C-alpha positions in Angstrom: 2.1 22.3 -15.0 -0.8 21.3 -17.2 1.1 22.6 -20.2 2.7 19.2 -20.3 -0.5 18.0 -22.1 0.7 20.0 -25.2 3.6 17.5 -25.5 2.5 14.8 -28.0 4.3 12.0 -26.2 3.0 12.9 -22.7 -0.5 13.3 -24.1 -0.3 9.8 -25.7 0.8 8.0 -22.5 -1.7 10.0 -20.3 -4.6 9.2 -22.7 -3.4 5.6 -22.7 -3.4 5.5 -18.9 -6.9 6.8 -18.8 -8.1 4.2 -21.4 -6.2 1.2 -19.7 -7.6 2.0 -16.3 -11.1 2.4 -17.7 -10.8 -1.2 -19.0 -9.2 -2.3 -15.7 -12.1 -0.9 -13.7 -14.9 -2.7 -15.5 -13.9 -6.1 -14.0 -16.0 -6.0 -10.8 -19.0 -4.6 -12.7 -18.7 -7.2 -15.4 -18.5 -10.0 -12.8 -21.7 -8.7 -11.1 -23.4 -8.7 -14.5 -22.3 -12.3 -15.3 -22.9 -13.8 -11.9 -26.6 -14.6 -12.3 -26.7 -15.9 -16.0 -23.5 -18.0 -15.4 -24.3 -19.0 -11.9 -21.1 -17.7 -10.4 -20.5 -17.8 -6.7 -18.6 -15.3 -4.6 -15.6 -17.6 -4.6 -15.3 -17.6 -8.4 -15.8 -13.9 -8.6 -13.2 -13.2 -5.9 -10.7 -15.6 -7.4 -11.1 -14.1 -10.9 -10.6 -10.5 -9.7 -7.6 -11.5 -7.5 -5.9 -13.4 -10.3 -6.5 -10.4 -12.6 -4.9 -8.0 -10.1 -1.9 -10.2 -9.5 -1.4 -11.0 -13.2 -1.2 -7.3 -13.9 0.9 -6.3 -10.9 3.5 -9.1 -10.9 4.1 -9.0 -14.7 5.0 -5.3 -14.5 8.7 -5.7 -13.3 9.2 -8.3 -16.1 7.8 -6.1 -18.8 9.6 -3.1 -17.4 12.9 -5.0 -17.7 12.0 -6.0 -21.2 11.3 -2.3 -22.1 14.7 -1.3 -20.8 16.3 -3.5 -23.4 14.4 -1.7 -26.2 15.4 1.9 -25.8 14.0 4.7 -27.9 10.4 4.1 -29.0 9.3 2.0 -26.0 6.0 3.8 -26.1 5.2 1.6 -29.1 5.2 -1.4 -26.7 2.8 0.5 -24.4 0.4 1.0 -27.3 0.6 -2.7 -28.2 -0.2 -3.5 -24.6 -3.3 -1.3 -24.8 -4.3 -3.0 -28.1 -3.8 -6.4 -26.5 -6.3 -5.5 -23.8 -8.8 -4.3 -26.4 -8.5 -7.6 -28.4 -8.8 -9.8 -25.3 -11.7 -8.0 -23.7 -13.4 -7.6 -27.1 -13.2 -11.4 -27.7 -14.4 -12.1 -24.2 -17.6 -10.1 -24.8 -18.7 -12.7 -27.3 -18.1 -15.7 -25.0 -21.0 -17.4 -23.2 -19.2 -19.9 -20.9 -17.1 -19.2 -17.9 -14.4 -21.6 -19.3 -13.8 -19.2 -22.2 -14.6 -15.9 -20.4 -12.0 -16.4 -17.6 -8.9 -17.0 -19.9 -9.6 -13.9 -22.0 -10.2 -11.9 -18.9 -6.9 -12.9 -17.3 -4.9 -12.5 -20.6 -6.1 -8.9 -20.8 -4.3 -8.2 -17.5 -0.9 -8.7 -19.2 -1.7 -5.7 -21.5 -2.1 -3.6 -18.4 1.2 -5.0 -17.0 3.0 -4.1 -20.2 1.6 -0.5 -20.4 2.1 0.7 -16.8 5.9 0.5 -16.4 6.5 2.0 -19.8 4.0 4.7 -19.4 5.2 5.6 -15.9 8.9 5.8 -17.0 8.0 7.8 -20.1 5.9 10.4 -18.2 8.8 11.0 -15.7 11.4 11.2 -18.4 9.8 13.7 -20.7 10.7 16.6 -18.4 13.1 15.3 -15.8 13.3 18.7 -14.1 9.6 18.3 -13.3 9.4 14.6 -13.0 7.2 14.7 -9.9 4.5 16.9 -11.6 4.6 14.9 -14.8 4.3 11.5 -13.0 1.5 12.8 -10.8 -0.5 14.1 -13.8 0.0 10.7 -15.5 -1.4 8.9 -12.4 -4.2 11.5 -12.2 -5.3 10.4 -15.7 -5.4 6.8 -14.7 -7.3 7.5 -11.5 -9.9 9.4 -13.5 -10.2 6.3 -15.6 -10.8 4.2 -12.5 -13.4 6.6 -11.3 -15.4 7.0 -14.5 -15.1 3.4 -15.8 -17.5 1.6 -13.4 -20.5 4.0 -13.9 -19.9 4.0 -17.7 -19.6 0.2 -17.8 -22.7 -0.2 -15.6 -24.8 1.9 -18.0 -23.5 0.0 -21.1 -23.9 -3.4 -19.5 -27.5 -2.5 -18.5 -28.2 -1.8 -22.2 -26.6 -4.8 -23.9 -25.0 -7.1 -21.3 -21.4 -8.1 -21.8 -21.4 -6.7 -25.3 -21.3 -3.3 -23.6 -17.6 -3.8 -23.4 -17.3 -3.2 -27.1 -17.8 0.6 -27.0 -15.2 1.0 -24.2 -12.8 -1.2 -26.2 -13.4 1.0 -29.3 -12.7 4.2 -27.4 -9.3 2.7 -26.2 -8.2 2.2 -29.8 -7.5 6.0 -30.2 -5.0 6.2 -27.3 -3.4 2.9 -28.5 -2.9 4.5 -32.0 -1.5 7.7 -30.4 1.1 5.7 -28.5 2.0 3.5 -31.5 2.6 6.7 -33.6 4.1 8.8 -30.8 7.6 10.4 -31.3 10.7 8.9 -29.7 11.6 9.9 -26.2 14.5 12.4 -26.0 17.6 10.6 -24.8 19.6 11.6 -21.8 23.1 10.9 -20.9 23.6 7.7 -18.7 24.8 8.5 -15.2 28.5 8.7 -14.8 30.4 5.8 -13.3 30.8 7.6 -9.9 27.1 8.6 -10.0 26.0 5.0 -10.5 28.2 3.9 -7.7 26.9 6.6 -5.4 23.3 5.7 -6.3 24.0 2.0 -5.7 25.5 2.8 -2.3 22.6 5.0 -1.3 20.1 2.4 -2.5 21.9 -0.2 -0.4 21.7 1.9 2.7 18.1 3.2 2.3 16.3 0.5 0.4 14.9 -1.2 3.6 13.4 2.0 4.9 12.0 2.8 1.5 10.4 -0.6 1.1 8.8 -0.4 4.5 7.6 3.1 3.7 5.9 2.0 0.5 4.3 -1.0 2.1 2.9 0.9 5.1 1.6 3.9 3.0 0.0 1.7 0.4 -1.6 -0.5 3.1 -3.1 2.6 4.7 -4.6 3.8 1.4 -5.8 0.3 0.4 -7.5 -0.2 3.8 -9.4 3.0 3.5 -10.5 2.2 -0.1 -11.6 -1.3 0.9 -13.2 -0.7 4.3 -14.7 2.8 4.3 -17.9 1.5 2.6 -18.3 -1.3 5.1 -17.6 1.0 8.1 -20.2 3.5 7.0 -22.7 0.7 6.1 -22.4 -0.6 9.7 -23.8 2.8 10.9 -26.9 2.3 8.9 -26.1 4.7 6.1 -27.5 4.0 2.6 -25.5 2.5 -0.2 -25.8 5.8 -2.1 -24.1 7.7 0.7 -21.2 5.3 1.3 -20.6 4.7 -2.4 -20.4 8.5 -2.9 -18.0 8.8 0.1 -15.7 6.1 -1.3 -15.7 7.9 -4.6 -14.9 11.2 -2.8 -11.9 9.6 -1.1 -10.5 8.2 -4.4 -11.0 11.5 -6.3 -9.3 13.5 -3.5 -6.4 11.0 -3.6 -6.0 11.7 -7.3 -5.9 15.4 -6.7 -3.5 14.9 -3.8 -1.1 13.1 -6.2 -1.0 16.2 -8.5 -0.4 18.5 -5.5 2.3 16.3 -4.0 4.1 16.0 -7.4 4.2 19.8 -7.8 5.5 20.1 -4.2 8.2 17.5 -4.8 9.5 19.4 -7.8 9.5 22.7 -5.9 10.5 21.8 -2.3 11.8 18.2 -2.6 10.4 14.7 -1.9 10.8 14.9 1.8 8.6 17.9 2.3 6.0 16.5 -0.1 5.8 13.2 1.8 6.4 13.8 5.5 3.9 16.7 6.0 0.9 15.0 4.3 1.6 11.7 6.1 1.6 13.4 9.5 -1.5 15.6 8.7 -3.2 12.5 7.4 -3.4 11.0 10.8 -5.8 13.5 12.4 -7.7 13.9 9.1 -8.1 10.1 8.9 -9.3 9.8 12.5 -11.9 12.6 11.9 -13.0 10.7 8.8 -13.5 7.5 10.8 -15.4 9.3 13.6 -17.7 11.4 11.4 -21.2 11.2 12.9 -23.1 12.2 9.8 -22.7 11.6 6.0 -22.3 15.4 5.4 -19.5 15.6 7.9 -18.0 12.5 6.4 -17.8 14.1 2.9 -15.6 16.8 4.1 -13.5 14.5 6.2 -13.2 11.9 3.4 -12.0 14.5 0.9 -9.4 15.8 3.3 -8.2 12.3 4.3 -8.0 11.2 0.6 -6.0 14.3 -0.3 -3.4 13.7 2.4 -3.3 9.9 2.7 -3.4 9.0 -1.0 -1.2 11.8 -2.4 2.3 10.3 -2.2 2.1 7.6 -4.8 3.7 9.4 -7.7 6.5 10.8 -5.5 7.5 7.4 -4.3 7.4 6.0 -7.9 9.8 8.8 -9.0 12.1 8.0 -6.1 12.2 4.3 -7.1 13.2 5.3 -10.6 16.1 7.4 -9.2 17.3 4.5 -7.1 17.7 2.5 -10.4 18.6 5.3 -12.9 19.6 2.9 -15.7 16.6 0.7 -15.3 13.7 3.1 -15.5 11.1 0.6 -16.8 12.1 -2.1 -14.4 12.1 0.4 -11.5 8.6 1.6 -12.4 7.3 -1.9 -12.8 8.9 -3.1 -9.6 7.5 -0.2 -7.5 4.0 -0.4 -9.0 3.8 -4.2 -8.6 5.1 -4.0 -5.1 2.7 -1.2 -4.2 -0.4 -3.1 -5.4 0.7 -6.3 -3.8 1.6 -4.7 -0.5 -1.7 -2.9 -0.4 -3.6 -6.1 -1.0 -1.7 -8.0 1.7 -2.2 -5.1 4.2 -5.9 -5.1 3.4 -6.1 -8.8 4.0 -4.3 -8.6 7.3 -6.5 -5.7 8.4 -9.6 -7.7 7.6 -8.4 -10.6 9.7 -7.7 -8.3 12.6 -11.1 -6.7 12.2 -12.7 -10.0 12.6 -11.2 -10.2 16.1 -11.1 -6.6 17.3 -13.8 -4.9 15.3 -13.4 -2.7 12.2 -13.3 0.8 13.7 -10.5 0.0 16.2 -8.4 -1.7 13.5 -8.9 1.3 11.1 -7.8 3.6 13.9 -4.6 1.7 14.3 -4.0 1.6 10.6 -4.4 5.4 10.5 -1.8 5.8 13.3 0.7 4.0 11.1 1.0 7.3 9.2 3.3 8.5 12.0 6.0 5.8 11.6 5.6 6.1 7.8 6.3 9.9 8.1 9.5 9.1 10.1 10.6 6.7 7.4 9.9 9.4 4.8 12.7 11.5 6.3 15.1 9.2 4.4 13.8 10.6 1.1 16.1 13.0 -0.7 15.6 16.8 -1.0 15.2 18.4 -4.4 17.7 17.1 -7.0 19.1 19.0 -10.0 17.9 17.7 -13.5 20.2 15.4 -15.4 22.4 16.6 -18.2 21.2 15.8 -21.7 23.3 13.4 -23.9 25.8 14.8 -26.4 23.8 13.3 -29.2 20.9 15.5 -28.3 22.6 18.7 -26.9 19.5 20.8 -26.9 16.4 19.8 -24.9 13.2 19.4 -26.9 10.6 22.1 -26.3 7.9 21.0 -24.0 5.3 21.6 -26.7 6.7 19.3 -29.3 
C-alpha cells in the first residue's frame, strides 16, 4: 500500500496535503499569539476562525466544479492553491493591525479550498483499483500536518512572533513546486451511457441515506474532538493530560483511515464502515467513562481508531456517485462533512448546557448504531474502471 508514495503524482498531492494542513492548523495558535498585543477578545478570535473554516469548506464544491472543466493537469491548480496560501500568510506575517491581518488570513482559506477537492480526486484516481487505500493515505498525510503544525507553530511563534509563519510558508513552497511540475493524471474512459444512468438512479435512491450517514458520523467525530478536553478538564486532570489525550484520539483516527481504506479495497465499503461504527459505540463509552488518564489513553486510541476511520471511504463513495464530476464530488463531500460536523458540535454544546456534557456525549456516541444501519446502503467491492482507448495500458505505479 505504501508503495504508492513511489508514484510522483501521488507523492506530490500527499506532500501538498501535509503542507496545506500544517498551514491550516496554525490559525488557533496564531490567534492566541496575537490576542494580547492586538487586544483581541474571544468573540473576534472565534469569528475569525469560524469564517476561515467556512471559507475553506464552502468554496471547495465551487473549486471542484472548476477543476472538472480543466481536465488533465488539474494538479497544477492544486499547486497554485498552495502557493496562494503561502503568499497570503506570508504577507499577513508582516502586518501589525487587525484590519490588515484578518483579510489576508481569510484569503488564505481559499487556497485550501482550491487544493482539497483536486488533491482528493487525484489521489483516488491514480490507482482506481485501490482508491480506498490511496485516498486514506492522502488524508493520513493531511492529518499528520494537522497534528504537527500546532507544536511547530507554537515554537516558532515563541521565537519571533507572527514572523514565525515565514519558515512554515517556505517549507510549503517545495510541495507547491512538486504539484506544479507533476505529470498529468492518466485518463480513464468516461462511464458508458447505461452506467451513468444506473449511477444516477442509484444516487437518487440512496443519496438521502448517505447524506444522513455523513452528517451523523462527522458529528460524532467532531464532538469528540471538540469536547474531550473539556470533559477531562472537568475531572480535574491537568492540561498536559487532556491535551495529549485529544492528540491521541486524532492520531488514532488518522491511522483508522488508512486501515479502513485498505479494508474497503479488499472487502468492500460496507464491511469497512458498518463494523467500525458498531464497535465504536462501546469503545467510545469506555473512553467517556475512563476513571484515570492512563486508562483514557488506551480508550481514546481505540475510540479514535474506530470512530474516525471512515472519512476516506465515504469520500470515495461520493466520487462514485458522481463519476463524471470527481472534483465537484470531492469538494461537495468535504465541504458538507466539515459543515455538518461544525453544526453537530454546536447543537451538542447547546444540549450540554441543559443536560450536562457527559450525558450528551453518551447520546452522541450511541448515534453510531443508526449510522451503522445507514452504512448498510453502501456498496460492496466494485471492479476497477476500464482505461480509455487513448491510454490502453495503465501507467506503472512507480512512474
